[in-house]
C-alpha positions, -999 to +999 in steps of 0.1 A: -717+403-130-696+369-129-660+360-114-648+362-154-662+395-158-648+409-126-611+393-135-610+408-170-620+442-151-596+441-124-567+427-146-573+456-172-581+482-146-611+493-161-629+510-133-628+545-114-599+545-099-600+578-085-603+584-046-607+547-042-609+534-004-612+499+011-646+492+031-625+501+061-623+537+049-583+535+043-570+548+008-561+524-017-539+529-050-531+501-073-497+499-083-498+470-106-530+443-102-508+414-102-507+386-131-536+362-135-535+331-120-546+297-140-536+277-113-548+265-077-546+298-052-557+335-052-572+349-088-537+370-091-498+368-080-472+393-075-495+424-070-485+453-057-513+481-035-504+514-013-534+511+010-528+536+034-491+543+038-481+509+036-473+495+003-480+456-002-465+429-026-485+394-029-518+381-042-552+397-049-584+375-045-617+384-061-652+375-056-685+386-065-695+394-024-671+397+004-692+361+023-677+340-007-646+342+013-658+322+039-677+300+014-649+289-005-633+279+032-600+304+017-596+313+058-587+275+063-569+277+032-527+284+033-523+290+000-545+323+006-522+336+036-506+357+018-539+380-003-533+415+007-563+426-013-599+412-014-616+430-046-654+422-044-681+433-066-705+435-040-697+439+000-720+419+022-701+414+051-692+435+081-662+434+102-633+421+080-601+420+090-589+416+054-588+449+031-620+448+013-621+467-020-654+471-033-660+475-070-696+481-074-707+517-087-669+523-103-675+500-130-692+518-161-725+506-168-721+506-208-692+481-201-712+456-187-739+457-211-719+452-237-704+422-219-742+408-215-749+414-247-723+396-263-733+366-237-766+367-249-758+372-285-773+343-311-755+355-342-727+336-363-701+355-338-713+372-306-695+407-321-708+409-353-728+439-351-693+455-339-663+441-352-662+462-379-656+489-355-621+470-346-588+483-357-574+464-381-541+459-367-559+448-337-574+421-360-544+411-375-519+409-348-551+382-331-546+364-360-509+361-358-515+346-319-546+325-332-526+305-355-497+299-331-520+290-309-533+266-334-501+252-344-492+242-310-522+229-300-522+202-331-484+199-322-503+182-286-515+156-312-480+154-329-462+149-296-488+124-284-477+102-315-443+103-309-446+097-273-461+065-289-439+052-314-405+062-300-402+097-314-406+083-352-412+113-369-418+097-405-443+072-386-461+101-374-463+120-403-476+086-418-502+087-389-513+123-392-515+120-435-536+094-432-557+107-406-560+134-431-567+117-463-597+104-441-613+138-441-634+145-412-660+116-419-633+093-418-603+105-398-603+082-369-604+054-391-580+062-413-554+067-386-562+035-370-555+020-402-523+037-407-510+026-371-517-008-379-490-005-406-458+004-399-437+024-427-409-001-422-438-030-437-452-003-467-413+003-470-409-031-479-436-034-505-432+003-520-426-008-555-457-031-559-486-005-561-510-036-561-499-049-524-500-013-509-536-008-523-544-044-510-526-038-474-547-004-472-580-018-485-578-053-465-572-032-436-600-011-437-622-041-440-633-033-477-623-062-493-644-092-475-681-068-479-691-084-513-685-116-540-663-094-562-662-107-600-638-080-609-604-094-621-583-069-603-605-068-572-597-108-571-564-103-572-563-071-544-583-100-522-556-125-529-528-103-521-544-087-489-553-127-474-515-136-481-498-106-466-525-106-435-510-144-427-473-130-434-474-102-415-504-112-390-524-082-398-556-072-382-580-051-399-590-025-379-626-029-357-639+013-369-663+016-392-660+034-426-682+052-441-695+066-478-728+084-474-736+119-478-700+123-496-690+131-528-676+099-550-642+122-555-637+118-511-654+077-511-626+058-489-620+037-516-607+064-535-585+083-509-570+048-498-558+040-534-544+073-537-524+072-506-513+040-521-503+055-551-480+081-527-468+057-510-458+042-536-438+071-558-423+087-522-396+075-497-389+092-459-413+120-476-411+139-441-374+139-439-375+152-475-401+179-469-376+192-435-352+200-462-367+216-491-369+251-493-395+253-521-435+246-509-443+243-554-421+211-554-437+196-521-472+202-539-458+182-570-450+153-547-484+153-535-502+152-573-501+115-579-531+090-594-536+056-585-539+026-605-558+029-642-584+006-621-596+038-605-601+059-633-631+039-641-644+031-607-651+049-574-659+017-551-650-016-558-682-029-578-693+001-596-684+008-634-690+047-643-676+063-671-640+069-671-624+099-651-589+104-637-585+100-596-555+118-595-553+142-562-564+173-569-556+212-559-576+213-532-570+179-517-531+188-519-539+222-503-551+207-477-531+179-466-503+212-468-524+230-445-534+201-419-506+177-423-471+190-441-475+226-422-483+211-383-456+186-381-428+214-402-437+235-368-440+208-344-407+195-358-392+228-358-401+239-319-393+207-311-358+208-322-354+246-316-350+254-353-369+285-361-362+289-396-384+254-397-411+273-383-407+299-401-411+279-433-439+266-422-457+299-416-447+309-447-463+279-466-493+286-450-494+323-458-484+306-495-516+281-498-548+299-512-576+309-486-600+276-476-638+279-484-659+271-461-689+282-437-668+297-410-643+318-436-676+328-456-691+342-420-662+362-413-660+377-451-695+389-449-688+406-420-655+424-438-629+402-421-602+394-447-595+359-459-568+361-485-547+334-480-549+297-457-529+318-428-560+339-427-584+308-429-570+288-403-571+316-378-605+324-387-609+288-379-597+289-346-613+320-340-646+306-344-638+269-325-620+282-297-636+315-288-668+326-309-683+294-299-673+291-265-680+331-259-649+336-241-648+372-254-629+382-226-600+360-238-601+374-267-584+403-284-610+414-306-635+410-279-620+430-256-617+457-282-657+459-285-660+456-246-639+484-243-655+503-273-620+507-287 
């Protein structure tokens, strides 16, 4: 037994409530267990409990043992003066002045065994052997909650951007866009590159693709790594050195990685594609906010870099010809991780329900993500039919399953309750 489980049991009243008595011998009737308090003070607030003939309203504190009350110093804390009932798993103190309700012996043993089994599990998810028994409606409703939580969590990053750039939505979009172009491996570096170059500066050179490539590659520190002989690379280097002096640019100090990466994801290719996107668009986020059709937005992202990159993956290789246009998978990735979170955050910030709804609809319209997490859930029979499902499953695994927060999960609750 631990306090998290005890709170769960009290919150949902998963114990035998017939003929309840305090350890002092007074009959107890729980009218309302109260609301779980996540801040300082007693565990539950606004509770209503009838003890003897008196109806009490106030707070409830939970402990594994009664003696924990003194160990935690609650008797000297004014926050606990309104406690009407002390709920414990085991009463180990005699002569209590505060009414104490002991739950040991009232909790179904199978509930505790199920919880312990989940906590000890080493499987992909703790409830792997039982999730197939959970009602599909519970899983579907929980997915809705998970997607909302994920988007609100991503909105925290966007809020941080906005606080740093004086509420500039286009600038924030540029930062997040660059971060996601860097994929997981180079996300921090690409974000740093974006923050080192304002959208205002990029707009000045929007019509010149070579200068855009030179700025991005130069800020990444990629134009001074070797003695290049290719005329195009030498031109990029020349342009960057000129612009670097003109705008007092400083290359980012973050490392950039190529190892264990598919050539199509090389940072050189992604930076060239990012330059092409800037070259082909203006005020992109404003246009996305106004555009009702996802298909149109996808077309905006389907750009190709300068022809040089059709023959190169880096600045020094020379493989066979292969077009390096942004592919469907990358476009979908940008919709999922950049467009949708930005739209949702914008709608939330400006109280535009239709914008938030558009973000959710677009998430449903994008194909399902395929990764180790979604494949793991699919093998257990959990649907993954679109990106909405995928994002819910990724959130579930990262924020609940991997952290063993089964008590905070609707699916975990259903498994423990066996419903």
